[in-house]
N, CA, C and O atoms as a GROMACS GRO file, in nm:
protein
  224
    1MET      N    1   0.772  -0.442   0.973
    1MET     CA    2   0.662  -0.410   1.062
    1MET      C    3   0.623  -0.535   1.139
    1MET      O    4   0.609  -0.642   1.081
    2ASN      N    5   0.607  -0.520   1.265
    2ASN     CA    6   0.568  -0.631   1.350
    2ASN      C    7   0.439  -0.597   1.422
    2ASN      O    8   0.402  -0.481   1.434
    3GLY      N    9   0.370  -0.700   1.469
    3GLY     CA   10   0.249  -0.678   1.547
    3GLY      C   11   0.126  -0.669   1.459
    3GLY      O   12   0.136  -0.677   1.336
    4PRO      N   13   0.012  -0.652   1.522
    4PRO     CA   14  -0.113  -0.647   1.446
    4PRO      C   15  -0.122  -0.521   1.361
    4PRO      O   16  -0.065  -0.418   1.396
    5ILE      N   17  -0.193  -0.530   1.251
    5ILE     CA   18  -0.212  -0.416   1.163
    5ILE      C   19  -0.334  -0.338   1.213
    5ILE      O   20  -0.444  -0.392   1.222
    6MET      N   21  -0.312  -0.214   1.245
    6MET     CA   22  -0.420  -0.127   1.288
    6MET      C   23  -0.435  -0.017   1.183
    6MET      O   24  -0.342   0.060   1.162
    7GLY      N   25  -0.546  -0.010   1.118
    7GLY     CA   26  -0.564   0.090   1.013
    7GLY      C   27  -0.520   0.034   0.880
    7GLY      O   28  -0.562  -0.074   0.840
    8MET      N   29  -0.434   0.108   0.811
    8MET     CA   30  -0.389   0.069   0.677
    8MET      C   31  -0.237   0.064   0.674
    8MET      O   32  -0.168   0.130   0.751
    9ARG      N   33  -0.186  -0.017   0.581
    9ARG     CA   34  -0.042  -0.021   0.559
    9ARG      C   35  -0.007   0.087   0.458
    9ARG      O   36  -0.074   0.100   0.356
   10CYS      N   37   0.098   0.164   0.485
   10CYS     CA   38   0.144   0.269   0.396
   10CYS      C   39   0.264   0.216   0.317
   10CYS      O   40   0.354   0.154   0.373
   11TYR      N   41   0.264   0.239   0.188
   11TYR     CA   42   0.373   0.193   0.100
   11TYR      C   43   0.446   0.311   0.037
   11TYR      O   44   0.499   0.300  -0.074
   12ARG      N   45   0.448   0.424   0.106
   12ARG     CA   46   0.506   0.548   0.055
   12ARG      C   47   0.650   0.530   0.006
   12ARG      O   48   0.689   0.592  -0.093
   13GLU      N   49   0.729   0.448   0.074
   13GLU     CA   50   0.870   0.431   0.035
   13GLU      C   51   0.892   0.316  -0.062
   13GLU      O   52   1.006   0.283  -0.096
   14ALA      N   53   0.782   0.253  -0.106
   14ALA     CA   54   0.793   0.142  -0.203
   14ALA      C   55   0.684   0.155  -0.310
   14ALA      O   56   0.622   0.056  -0.348
   15LYS      N   57   0.662   0.277  -0.356
   15LYS     CA   58   0.554   0.303  -0.452
   15LYS      C   59   0.562   0.218  -0.577
   15LYS      O   60   0.463   0.158  -0.619
   16GLU      N   61   0.680   0.212  -0.638
   16GLU     CA   62   0.695   0.139  -0.763
   16GLU      C   63   0.664  -0.010  -0.744
   16GLU      O   64   0.597  -0.071  -0.827
   17GLN      N   65   0.714  -0.068  -0.634
   17GLN     CA   66   0.687  -0.209  -0.605
   17GLN      C   67   0.538  -0.230  -0.584
   17GLN      O   68   0.481  -0.327  -0.635
   18TYR      N   69   0.474  -0.140  -0.509
   18TYR     CA   70   0.332  -0.152  -0.480
   18TYR      C   71   0.249  -0.148  -0.609
   18TYR      O   72   0.158  -0.229  -0.627
   19LEU      N   73   0.281  -0.055  -0.697
   19LEU     CA   74   0.205  -0.042  -0.821
   19LEU      C   75   0.229  -0.158  -0.918
   19LEU      O   76   0.149  -0.180  -1.009
   20ALA      N   77   0.339  -0.232  -0.899
   20ALA     CA   78   0.369  -0.345  -0.987
   20ALA      C   79   0.299  -0.473  -0.943
   20ALA      O   80   0.299  -0.571  -1.017
   21VAL      N   81   0.239  -0.475  -0.824
   21VAL     CA   82   0.172  -0.595  -0.772
   21VAL      C   83   0.052  -0.630  -0.859
   21VAL      O   84  -0.027  -0.543  -0.895
   22ARG      N   85   0.040  -0.760  -0.894
   22ARG     CA   86  -0.070  -0.805  -0.977
   22ARG      C   87  -0.159  -0.908  -0.909
   22ARG      O   88  -0.271  -0.934  -0.954
   23THR      N   89  -0.111  -0.969  -0.798
   23THR     CA   90  -0.192  -1.068  -0.727
   23THR      C   91  -0.190  -1.036  -0.578
   23THR      O   92  -0.096  -0.974  -0.528
   24GLU      N   93  -0.294  -1.078  -0.508
   24GLU     CA   94  -0.302  -1.049  -0.365
   24GLU      C   95  -0.183  -1.103  -0.286
   24GLU      O   96  -0.131  -1.030  -0.201
   25PRO      N   97  -0.138  -1.226  -0.309
   25PRO     CA   98  -0.022  -1.275  -0.232
   25PRO      C   99   0.104  -1.190  -0.253
   25PRO      O  100   0.188  -1.180  -0.163
   26ASP      N  101   0.117  -1.130  -0.370
   26ASP     CA  102   0.236  -1.050  -0.398
   26ASP      C  103   0.244  -0.923  -0.313
   26ASP      O  104   0.352  -0.871  -0.291
   27ILE      N  105   0.129  -0.873  -0.266
   27ILE     CA  106   0.130  -0.749  -0.187
   27ILE      C  107   0.211  -0.769  -0.058
   27ILE      O  108   0.269  -0.673  -0.007
   28TRP      N  109   0.214  -0.891  -0.008
   28TRP     CA  110   0.285  -0.918   0.119
   28TRP      C  111   0.436  -0.918   0.102
   28TRP      O  112   0.509  -0.922   0.202
   29THR      N  113   0.486  -0.913  -0.022
   29THR     CA  114   0.631  -0.904  -0.045
   29THR      C  115   0.680  -0.761  -0.050
   29THR      O  116   0.800  -0.736  -0.048
   30VAL      N  117   0.586  -0.665  -0.057
   30VAL     CA  118   0.622  -0.524  -0.065
   30VAL      C  119   0.643  -0.470   0.077
   30VAL      O  120   0.555  -0.485   0.162
   31PRO      N  121   0.757  -0.407   0.103
   31PRO     CA  122   0.781  -0.355   0.238
   31PRO      C  123   0.694  -0.234   0.269
   31PRO      O  124   0.693  -0.136   0.195
   32ALA      N  125   0.620  -0.242   0.378
   32ALA     CA  126   0.536  -0.130   0.420
   32ALA      C  127   0.621  -0.027   0.494
   32ALA      O  128   0.712  -0.062   0.569
   33THR      N  129   0.589   0.099   0.472
   33THR     CA  130   0.660   0.208   0.539
   33THR      C  131   0.616   0.216   0.685
   33THR      O  132   0.698   0.228   0.775
   34GLU      N  133   0.484   0.209   0.706
   34GLU     CA  134   0.428   0.218   0.840
   34GLU      C  135   0.280   0.182   0.836
   34GLU      O  136   0.221   0.168   0.728
   35ALA      N  137   0.221   0.167   0.952
   35ALA     CA  138   0.076   0.150   0.963
   35ALA      C  139   0.020   0.286   1.001
   35ALA      O  140   0.071   0.353   1.091
   36VAL      N  141  -0.086   0.327   0.931
   36VAL     CA  142  -0.147   0.457   0.957
   36VAL      C  143  -0.296   0.439   0.983
   36VAL      O  144  -0.354   0.340   0.937
   37PRO      N  145  -0.361   0.530   1.054
   37PRO     CA  146  -0.505   0.521   1.076
   37PRO      C  147  -0.579   0.532   0.943
   37PRO      O  148  -0.530   0.594   0.849
   38GLU      N  149  -0.696   0.472   0.935
   38GLU     CA  150  -0.774   0.476   0.810
   38GLU      C  151  -0.814   0.617   0.770
   38GLU      O  152  -0.845   0.640   0.653
   39THR      N  153  -0.813   0.710   0.862
   39THR     CA  154  -0.850   0.848   0.831
   39THR      C  155  -0.730   0.934   0.795
   39THR      O  156  -0.745   1.054   0.770
   40TYR      N  157  -0.610   0.876   0.793
   40TYR     CA  158  -0.487   0.950   0.763
   40TYR      C  159  -0.486   0.991   0.616
   40TYR      O  160  -0.515   0.909   0.529
   41LEU      N  161  -0.452   1.116   0.586
   41LEU     CA  162  -0.439   1.161   0.449
   41LEU      C  163  -0.294   1.203   0.425
   41LEU      O  164  -0.249   1.306   0.473
   42CYS      N  165  -0.223   1.121   0.351
   42CYS     CA  166  -0.082   1.145   0.322
   42CYS      C  167  -0.070   1.254   0.215
   42CYS      O  168  -0.152   1.260   0.123
   43SER      N  169   0.030   1.338   0.228
   43SER     CA  170   0.052   1.444   0.129
   43SER      C  171   0.092   1.386  -0.007
   43SER      O  172   0.085   1.456  -0.108
   44GLN      N  173   0.135   1.258  -0.010
   44GLN     CA  174   0.175   1.194  -0.135
   44GLN      C  175   0.065   1.105  -0.193
   44GLN      O  176   0.088   1.037  -0.293
   45TYR      N  177  -0.054   1.105  -0.133
   45TYR     CA  178  -0.163   1.020  -0.179
   45TYR      C  179  -0.201   1.051  -0.323
   45TYR      O  180  -0.209   1.167  -0.363
   46GLN      N  181  -0.222   0.945  -0.401
   46GLN     CA  182  -0.269   0.959  -0.539
   46GLN      C  183  -0.384   0.863  -0.560
   46GLN      O  184  -0.380   0.749  -0.513
   47VAL      N  185  -0.488   0.909  -0.629
   47VAL     CA  186  -0.601   0.822  -0.659
   47VAL      C  187  -0.552   0.713  -0.755
   47VAL      O  188  -0.480   0.741  -0.851
   48ARG      N  189  -0.593   0.588  -0.727
   48ARG     CA  190  -0.552   0.475  -0.812
   48ARG      C  191  -0.610   0.491  -0.952
   48ARG      O  192  -0.728   0.524  -0.968
   49ILE      N  193  -0.529   0.469  -1.051
   49ILE     CA  194  -0.573   0.474  -1.191
   49ILE      C  195  -0.641   0.339  -1.222
   49ILE      O  196  -0.581   0.234  -1.198
   50PRO      N  197  -0.765   0.340  -1.274
   50PRO     CA  198  -0.832   0.215  -1.305
   50PRO      C  199  -0.746   0.125  -1.394
   50PRO      O  200  -0.683   0.171  -1.489
   51GLY      N  201  -0.743  -0.004  -1.360
   51GLY     CA  202  -0.666  -0.101  -1.436
   51GLY      C  203  -0.525  -0.123  -1.384
   51GLY      O  204  -0.451  -0.202  -1.442
   52THR      N  205  -0.486  -0.054  -1.276
   52THR     CA  206  -0.352  -0.074  -1.221
   52THR      C  207  -0.361  -0.153  -1.092
   52THR      O  208  -0.461  -0.144  -1.020
   53GLY      N  209  -0.260  -0.228  -1.062
   53GLY     CA  210  -0.256  -0.307  -0.940
   53GLY      C  211  -0.351  -0.426  -0.944
   53GLY      O  212  -0.430  -0.439  -1.037
   54TYR      N  213  -0.343  -0.511  -0.845
   54TYR     CA  214  -0.424  -0.632  -0.846
   54TYR      C  215  -0.570  -0.604  -0.820
   54TYR      O  216  -0.654  -0.689  -0.850
   55ARG      N  217  -0.604  -0.489  -0.765
   55ARG     CA  218  -0.744  -0.455  -0.742
   55ARG      C  219  -0.802  -0.372  -0.855
   55ARG      O  220  -0.921  -0.342  -0.856
   56GLY      N  221  -0.716  -0.335  -0.952
   56GLY     CA  222  -0.747  -0.252  -1.065
   56GLY      C  223  -0.889  -0.236  -1.094
   56GLY      O  224  -0.925  -0.166  -1.190
   0.00000   0.00000   0.00000
């Protein structure tokens, strides 16, 4: 992905990598699928389970 980020980064095609991230700098190593508007609701969206990811 190039250019400014507008909205949110989608990690639909790298779910396992995204969920394995434990620190903020590590999120930038995960390939984003696309940038989507903040109001976009993906059919694959899942609520984050408390204690997972670096924002857990």
